[in-house]
C-alpha positions in Angstrom: 0.0 0.0 0.0 1.4 3.4 -0.9 0.8 6.5 1.2 -1.7 7.7 -1.3 -3.6 4.4 -1.1 -3.6 4.8 2.6 -5.2 8.2 2.4 -7.7 7.0 -0.2 -8.6 4.1 2.2 -9.4 6.7 4.8 -11.5 8.7 2.3 -13.5 5.5 1.6 -14.4 4.9 5.3 -18.1 5.6 5.7 -18.8 8.5 8.1 -15.1 9.5 8.4 -14.9 13.2 7.4 -11.9 15.2 6.2 -11.3 16.8 9.6 -11.0 13.4 11.4 -8.9 12.0 8.5 -6.5 14.9 9.0 -6.3 14.2 12.7 -5.2 10.6 12.0 -2.7 11.8 9.4 -1.2 14.2 11.9 -1.0 11.5 14.6 1.6 9.4 12.7 4.6 9.7 10.5 3.3 6.9 8.3 -0.4 6.8 7.6 -0.2 3.2 6.6 0.4 2.2 10.2 -3.0 3.5 11.3 -4.7 0.4 9.9 -2.8 -1.9 12.3 -3.2 0.3 15.4 -4.8 -1.3 18.5 -8.5 -0.6 18.7 -8.0 1.5 21.9 -5.4 3.8 20.2 -7.7 4.5 17.3 -10.5 5.3 19.8 -8.2 7.8 21.6 -8.2 10.1 18.5 -10.7 12.9 18.9 -13.8 12.2 16.7 -13.2 8.4 16.4 -15.6 6.3 18.4 -16.0 2.6 18.4 -18.0 2.3 15.2 -15.5 4.4 13.2 -12.6 2.5 14.6 -14.1 -0.7 13.5 -14.7 0.7 10.0 -11.0 1.8 9.8 -9.8 -1.6 10.8 -12.1 -3.4 8.3 -9.8 -6.1 6.8 -11.4 -5.5 3.4 -9.9 -2.0 3.2 -7.2 -2.8 0.7 -9.6 -4.6 -1.5 -12.0 -1.6 -1.4 -9.2 0.7 -2.5 -8.2 -1.6 -5.4 -11.9 -1.9 -6.5 -12.4 1.8 -6.4 -9.3 2.5 -8.4 -10.3 -0.2 -11.0 -13.8 1.1 -11.3 -12.6 4.7 -11.8 -9.9 3.7 -14.3 -12.6 1.9 -16.4 -14.8 5.1 -16.3 -11.9 7.5 -17.2 -12.0 9.0 -13.7 -8.7 9.9 -11.9 -8.3 9.8 -8.1 -6.0 12.4 -6.7 -5.1 12.5 -3.0 -3.7 15.4 -1.0 -0.3 13.6 -1.1 -0.2 13.8 -4.9 1.5 16.7 -6.7 -1.5 17.5 -8.9 -4.0 18.0 -6.0 -5.6 21.4 -6.5 -3.9 23.6 -3.9 -6.8 26.1 -3.8 -8.7 23.5 -1.7 -6.0 23.7 0.9 -7.5 27.0 2.0 -10.4 25.1 3.4 -10.4 24.1 7.1 -11.5 20.6 5.9 -9.9 20.0 2.5 -11.0 16.6 1.1 -8.4 13.9 1.5 -9.0 12.9 -2.2 -10.9 14.1 -5.2 -12.3 12.2 -8.2 -11.6 14.0 -11.5 -12.5 13.8 -15.2 -10.7 16.2 -17.5 -7.8 18.4 -16.5 -7.2 21.2 -14.0 -4.8 23.8 -15.5 -2.8 26.6 -13.8 -5.0 29.2 -15.7 -8.0 27.8 -13.8 -6.8 29.9 -10.8 -8.4 32.8 -12.6 -11.9 31.6 -11.8 -15.3 33.0 -10.9 -17.9 30.8 -9.3 -21.4 31.5 -10.8 -24.2 30.3 -8.6 -28.0 30.7 -8.3 -31.3 28.9 -8.1 -32.4 25.7 -9.8 -35.5 27.5 -11.1 -34.3 31.0 -12.0 -36.6 33.7 -13.4 -36.2 34.8 -17.0 -34.2 37.7 -15.6 -31.9 35.5 -13.6 -31.4 33.2 -16.6 -30.6 36.2 -18.8 -28.1 37.7 -16.4 -26.4 34.4 -15.6 -25.8 33.7 -19.3 -24.7 37.3 -20.1 -22.2 37.5 -17.3 -20.9 34.0 -17.6 -20.4 34.4 -21.3 -18.6 37.8 -20.9 -16.3 36.4 -18.2 -15.5 33.3 -20.1 -14.8 35.4 -23.2 -12.0 37.3 -21.5 -10.4 34.0 -20.3 -11.9 33.5 -16.8 -12.7 30.0 -15.8 -16.4 29.5 -14.8 -16.9 27.3 -11.7 -20.3 25.9 -10.8 -22.1 22.9 -9.4 -23.7 21.2 -12.5 -27.2 21.6 -10.9 -30.3 22.6 -12.9 -30.9 26.3 -13.4 -28.1 28.9 -13.1 -25.3 26.3 -12.8 -26.3 24.8 -16.1 -26.7 28.2 -17.7 -23.1 29.2 -16.5 -21.5 26.0 -17.7 -23.2 26.1 -21.1 -22.3 29.8 -21.6 -18.6 29.0 -21.0 -18.7 26.1 -23.4 -20.5 28.2 -26.0 -17.6 30.6 -26.4 -14.9 27.9 -26.1 -14.0 29.0 -22.5 -12.9 26.9 -19.5 -15.4 25.7 -17.0 -15.2 23.4 -13.9 -18.2 21.5 -12.6 -18.1 20.3 -8.9 -20.7 17.6 -8.4 -22.5 16.6 -5.2 -22.4 12.9 -5.8 -20.0 10.2 -7.1 -19.5 9.9 -10.9 -21.5 6.7 -11.0 -24.5 8.5 -9.5 -24.4 11.7 -11.5 -27.1 14.2 -10.4 -29.1 15.4 -12.1 -28.9 12.6 -14.6 -30.1 14.8 -17.5 -26.9 16.8 -17.1 -24.6 13.8 -17.7 -24.1 14.8 -21.4 -23.2 18.3 -20.2 -20.7 16.8 -17.7 -19.1 14.9 -20.6 -18.8 18.1 -22.7 -17.3 19.9 -19.7 -14.7 17.1 -19.0 -13.7 17.2 -22.7 -12.4 20.8 -22.5 -12.4 21.5 -18.7 -12.9 19.5 -15.6 -15.6 17.7 -13.5 -14.6 16.8 -10.0 -16.1 15.4 -6.8 -14.9 14.5 -3.3 -17.2 11.5 -3.2 -16.4 8.0 -4.1 -17.6 6.7 -7.5 -20.9 5.1 -6.3 -21.9 7.7 -3.7 -25.5 8.8 -4.4 -26.6 12.4 -3.9 -28.2 13.4 -0.6 -29.2 16.6 1.2 -25.8 16.6 3.0 -23.6 16.2 -0.1 -24.6 19.5 -1.7 -23.3 21.8 1.1 -20.1 19.9 1.0 -19.9 20.5 -2.7 -20.6 24.2 -2.3 -17.4 24.7 -0.2 -15.3 23.3 -3.0 -17.0 25.6 -5.5 -16.2 28.6 -3.3 -12.6 27.5 -2.7 -11.8 27.0 -6.4 -12.7 30.6 -7.4 -11.3 34.1 -6.8 -14.8 35.4 -6.4 -18.4 34.0 -6.1 -21.1 35.6 -8.2 -24.6 35.2 -7.0 -27.2 35.6 -9.7 -30.5 35.1 -7.7 -31.1 33.7 -4.3 -34.2 33.4 -2.1 -34.0 33.5 1.7 -33.4 29.8 1.9 -31.3 29.4 -1.2 -28.3 27.1 -1.2 -26.4 29.8 -3.0 -26.3 31.7 0.3 -24.3 28.9 1.8 -21.7 29.1 -1.0 -21.6 32.9 -0.6 -21.1 32.6 3.1 -18.3 30.1 2.6 -16.6 32.3 0.0 -16.7 35.2 2.5 -15.2 33.0 5.2 -12.4 32.1 2.8 -11.7 35.8 2.2 -12.9 35.6 -1.4 -14.9 38.4 -3.1 -18.7 37.9 -3.0 -20.5 39.6 -5.9 -24.3 39.8 -6.3 -26.6 40.7 -9.2 -29.4 42.7 -7.6 -33.0 41.6 -8.1 -36.4 43.2 -7.8 -37.2 44.2 -4.3 -40.7 42.7 -4.5 -39.5 39.3 -5.8 -39.1 36.7 -3.0 -36.6 34.9 -5.2 -34.2 37.8 -4.9 -34.6 38.4 -1.2 -31.5 36.5 -0.2 -29.4 38.0 -2.9 -30.5 41.6 -2.0 -29.8 40.8 1.7 -26.3 39.8 0.8 -25.8 43.3 -0.7 -27.1 44.9 2.5 -24.7 42.7 4.5 -21.7 44.0 2.5 -21.5 42.0 -0.7 -20.7 43.9 -3.8 -23.5 44.8 -6.3 -22.5 44.1 -9.9 -24.4 44.7 -13.1 -21.8 44.1 -15.8 -18.6 42.3 -16.5 -16.8 45.6 -16.0 -18.0 45.7 -12.4 -16.7 42.2 -11.8 -13.3 43.2 -13.3 -13.1 46.2 -11.0 -13.6 44.1 -8.0 -11.3 41.2 -8.9 -7.9 42.6 -9.9 -6.4 39.5 -11.5 -9.3 39.3 -13.8 -8.9 43.0 -14.8 -5.2 42.2 -15.6 -6.4 39.2 -17.7 -8.9 41.4 -19.5 -6.2 44.0 -20.2 -4.3 41.5 -22.3 -2.0 39.4 -20.2 -0.8 36.7 -22.6 -1.6 33.2 -21.5 0.5 30.2 -22.6 -0.6 29.1 -26.1 -2.3 32.4 -26.9 -1.0 34.5 -29.8 0.8 37.7 -28.8 -1.2 40.9 -28.8 -0.8 43.5 -31.5 1.9 45.9 -30.2 -0.4 48.8 -31.0 -2.8 47.4 -28.4 -0.5 47.9 -25.5 -1.6 51.5 -25.0 -5.4 50.7 -24.9 -7.6 51.6 -22.0 -9.3 48.8 -20.0 -12.6 49.0 -22.0 -10.8 49.3 -25.4 -8.6 46.4 -24.6 -11.6 44.3 -23.5 -13.4 44.9 -26.7 -10.2 44.3 -28.7 -9.8 40.9 -27.0 -13.4 40.0 -27.7 -12.8 40.5 -31.5 -11.4 37.8 -33.6 -11.4 36.9 -37.3 -15.1 36.1 -37.3 -17.3 39.2 -37.8 -19.2 40.2 -34.6 -22.1 42.7 -34.4 -22.4 45.5 -31.9 -25.3 43.7 -30.3 -23.3 40.5 -30.0 -20.4 42.4 -28.4 -22.8 44.2 -26.0 -24.3 40.9 -24.8 -20.9 39.2 -24.4 -19.1 42.2 -22.8 -22.1 43.2 -20.7 -21.8 46.8 -21.8 -24.3 49.2 -23.4 -24.4 49.1 -27.2 -23.6 52.8 -27.3 -20.4 52.3 -25.4 -19.5 49.4 -27.7 -20.0 51.5 -30.8 -17.9 54.4 -29.4 -15.1 51.9 -28.5 -15.2 50.3 -31.9 -14.8 53.7 -33.5 -11.8 54.3 -31.4 -10.3 50.9 -32.3 -11.0 51.6 -36.0 -9.1 54.9 -35.8 -6.2 53.0 -34.3 -6.4 50.4 -37.0 -7.1 47.7 -34.4 -10.6 46.9 -35.6 -12.1 46.7 -39.1 -15.7 46.8 -40.2 -16.9 44.1 -42.5 -20.4 43.2 -43.9 -21.2 40.9 -41.0 -19.8 43.0 -38.2 -16.4 43.9 -36.8 -13.1 41.8 -36.8 -9.8 42.3 -35.1 -7.3 44.0 -37.4 -4.0 42.2 -37.9 
């Protein structure tokens, strides 16, 4: 058994949470020794009673680890423990980081520039519209969109990122073998093909009321900021927003109508100190690394910017980066960039004068 296998074995023990697993890990120089400890020594560790001690000592433990690894390998799912180099270090900010995660797809360094987009499973037309608009605009500038693959705003956010070829990460509240909701399995496959889907739950773990709050803390930890689109007074999005605040991450909220109960929780977040946002520009102003990204920081694999673009203002650079060799209309740019069409038109004129944009029959393209 390797040290990683030992940590995975603990992760597979029913009822043994990350905090207790960490206590066991801290109590020994070699985690593999834990499984041969006397029963009384196991029970002496805070949080481990007789039942958990018996589960830890289960002689089938090694077989369960081997079976889990084999099942996941056959399904194209990787298991990464905290002892592995590719464990996402953003999760270390949590007081209870998972001892292992299950992953489809790939996590990239650029995913650190992420925004969690969250909201209700049954959003209003307004919430749906704003969720798509802001997710699309953020993904267009290179931000990674993190959400929970749930119905509603989560689905809207993931699909918007995929629509423009952006990065998105889905954190699920079940094991991969019990994907929830089942109708989003094709969406999960699309996300894994170009981004990542992850869980802290073993392959056959079904969803339950307790698994979703656990998922929410991972969503908050993986992002620089959490953007709440809509939230009623009892919305699960409020849990994610609270967790993000506790982690010292920026909490952003799209305001809703004051007479709409489904916006009561979101509006209260603003009263409690969260930042009101109404556009991608507002998000960039609050999250400095994203502003730097929008202003043209070159990512690995991206073509170098036109040297004439170096002197552009923030808005000019944002529009410049939204352009490519496919003509785009003012209305399209306004939706993507979450800016008024009048501001887009004025900015495009400025870019034309600088020979950085060119008007074509179907819209505007980036000049080369």
